Phi, psi and omega in degrees: 000314181298318179294326177296318179297316180298318179297320178297316179298318181295317178299316179300318180295315181296316179298318179297316179297321179295317179299311179296322180296314179296314178299319180298320178294317178299319179298317180296319180296313179298317180298324181292324183265348185302317185289342183292302176294329179297318179297325178288336178279309189267344179083174186296314181293318178299321179292331178296322178291320177301314184286335174292318185286322193296321180300323178294318176299314181299320181293313179294329179295326180302326183303320183263331191257348185273293187268328187294317176302321177296315179296318179298311182297324179295310182292322178295315181296325177296317179295318181294322179299332178270001183076017185260075181295323178299320178295322178297319179292328178292322174300316180299315180295318179297317179295319180298318179297315181296314183288330175298315179297315179298316181298314179296315183295314182290325177296312179297318181299310182294318181295314183291326184268001188301318180296314180294319179297316181298318178293320178300324182277357179082014180222078184304331181291345178289353179305319182295323178294318178296318178298319181297329182279337190302320179298332181300328181298321178291314182298319180294321181300311179296319180298324181295329176297316179293319180298313180298318181295312182293322178294324175296334176273005184065028177254089186272343185298322180300316178297315181298315180297319180293323178296316180292319177301317179303313183292316183290321177294321178299318179298309187291306184289316182299311179297318182297313181293319179299315179296321180297315182290321181290332178285318182279333180225070185297339180266008180231076182298338179297331178286324176295318176297319177299318179300317178299323183277336167299323176300325177296314180297317179295323180295324178290324175296319178296317179297320176298317178299321180295313185287326175294318177299318178298316179299314182294321178295316179296321178294317182295322180280349180074025181265358168268147182303130176252316174214139182230148176292140179173174181289150181294137178255107187273331185250119180259135177287149177282166180299321180292323177294320178296319179300318178298317179297317179301316182291323179298322179283319190283324189299312179300320179295318181296319179299315179298318181288346182278347189300306184292319174302324179293320176294327175296321176296319177300318176303311185294330180282312191273321190299305183296317182296316180293314181295322178296317179297319178294323179295317178296319180296333180275358176112359178284154173289165181301315183295316180294319179295320180294317179296319179295320180294316178297320179297317179295320178297318179294323178301313181294309190277328188256336181254312183280311186301317178302323178289322179297325184279346183296315176300338180297337177298320180290315181289333175295317178298320177297314180300317181296326180283333182283324185304306181293324181297315181287320178301317180298316181293322178296317180300321181272004179056041179263082187300321181296321179293320177301313181296317181295316180295320179295317179298317178297318180300315180294319178299315182291327176299317177291322180300324179273313189289320185298309180293327178295319178297314181295317180297316179290328177298316184278317188250007183304313180298307178300323179294318178296323177295327179290324187267326189245128182299314183297323178291322182290323188265346183237113185297322180296319178295320179299313182296320179294315180299321180294318178298316179299319181294328179305318180277315185296328182300326179299326180295338179301320180300312182288324178297322177299317178295316182300311183296316181292315181292330174299317176297319179297313183292324175296320178296326177291338179101022180235064188294341183278340184300311178300329179296317180299312181295321179292326177295316177299315178299321179296319178296315179299320179301310184295313182296313182293325178298314180298316181295311184293323182280325185275325190247004174231178179264015183290330181063228183295339177297329177298324177293320179295317179297319181296325177293320176299317179299320179301308182290329179295315179297314180295317182294315179294317178299315178298318181297312180299318181297314182297317180298316180290319184292318183271338183070019184284154173266137185235125176281108182292332178293309181290323187280318187246311187295311185296312177298321180291318179297315179297324180290321177295318176299313179302315181300320179296313180297318179300316179299317180296314181298313181295317181298319179296314180295324181292322178296335177275357179086024181232066183296324180294311177299320179297320179297311181295317179295320180296323178297313181296313180297319180299316178299315181296317181296317182295313180298317179298317179297319180290326176296318180291324183280335178050066180280345185256148172253171180299322180292334179294332189260356187291344180272352184269149170294146182057041185297326180294320179295318179295318179298321179294320179299318182269011177054049179253128180279000000 
C-alpha cells in the first residue's frame, strides 16, 4: 500500500513537471517571437521606449515572482506531507498578506517613479510605458500566491493555464492597442509602446483570473486536499513566523534572479545617454543625437536580441530534461550516469549553439531584413543591425553553454554556483560596456561585446566547475572541435548560397534557401564526424531514432 502511494506521488510529480515544462517552453517560444511583429507595428523609436521600460518592470517583478512561489510551494508541501492542511492554508494566508503588500508597494513605486526613471534613461517619453506596466506588478504578486499554493499541492495545471492565458492575451490585446495608437497618433510612437504594455497589464489580470478560477473550481469539486492522514500537528506557527520562513527561502533565490534584470537596467541607463552624448560631441543637435541613440538601442534590444534568444528555447528544453536525470542519478549515487549525462549535455549544447552562432553571424542581417520592416526599408539600420549581430552571434555559443550547464549544476544540487558566475559576468558586462562605449568608437557594438563577455565568463566558469565537480573526462575533439568545424563549413556554404542568390536579385529567396542548405550541410557534416556515442544519446527522447540518424550502433 505504501509503495503504491509513493508511486502515485512520483507519477503526479512527473506529470506536473511535464505540464509546467511544456507550458514553459510554449511561453518561451511565444516570448521569443512576440517582439518581431510588435517591432513592425510600433517602429524603431517606439520599441526603444518599450525596451527602456521593461527592465525596470522585470526587476521589480522578480521580488514577487522569483523566490516566493518556490518558498510557498515548499512550505505548503511540507505541511501537506504531515497531514496538516490547516497549516498549509495558514502558509497561503501569510503569503497572500506578504504578496499583497509587495504588489501594492511595487505598483506605487513604479508608477510614481516613472517620470524620473524615464529621464534617467535618456528617454522621457518612456514614462507612459512605465506607467502602463505598473498595475501588472500587483496582479502578478497576487497570482504568485495562488501559483505557489497550488504547486505545493502538486496541482501544476493551474500555473500552466495561467501562463498560457497570459501570453495569448498579451498578443491579442497588446498588438491591438499598439496598432490602434499608431494609427490614431502616427507621430507619437510612445503611445503605441504604451498600448503594447497596457496589453501586458491586462494579460496579467487575465492570468490572475484564470488561476483564481481554477482554484475555486478545484475547491468546489473537493479535488484539493481537505484532510489527509498524518500525525497530529499540535504546534502551529504564527503568521509572522511563517512570513520569516518564506523570506529566508525566497531572498537568496530572488537575489540570483535579479542579476540579469539589473544588467538590463544598466543597459537602459547607460546606452542611450552615452550614445546621445557622443552624438552631440560629434556635432549633432540634441534631438538628432537622441533619436540616433534611441534607434541604436532599439536595434540591439528589439531586433538583434530576439534572434539571439531563439536558440535558447532549444537549450532550455535540454536543460529541463537534464535536471531530473542528473538529480535521480545523484540521489542513487550513480557517478558514472551523472558524468555521462553531464558530458552529453555539454556536447548537445555545442551541437545546438555552434551552428546557430555561425548561421546568425552569416545570415543575421538578411534574416532581420526579412522579419523587420525598419531593417528592410532603411539601409543605415540594416548595416548597423548586421554589425551588431556579428558580435552578438558569438554570444549564442556561450549562452547555450550557460543554460545547459545551469541545468547540470542544478541537478548536481548546487543551484547557487551558476548564479555566482553569472553575477561576475554581469559586473564585467556593465564595466566593459561603459568603457567600450565611452572611450572607444565602437558605440552600440561595445554593448554587444560586453554581453558576449558576460556569457563567456559564466559559460567557461560553469564548464570548469562541472568538470571538476564530476571528475568526468571530456573529449575536446568530439565536444568542441567537431561542432565548431561543422559550423564553420556550414557558414561558408551558407554565405556562398546567399551571395549567389543576391547577385541574381533574389535576397529573400537566397536567405530561405541558405537556411535550408545550411541545416542539411551541418547535419551531414555531423553524421560524417560522429561526435556522439550510443551512451551519449540514451537520455534523449527517441534515442534509437537519433542513433540511427547519426549511424551509431
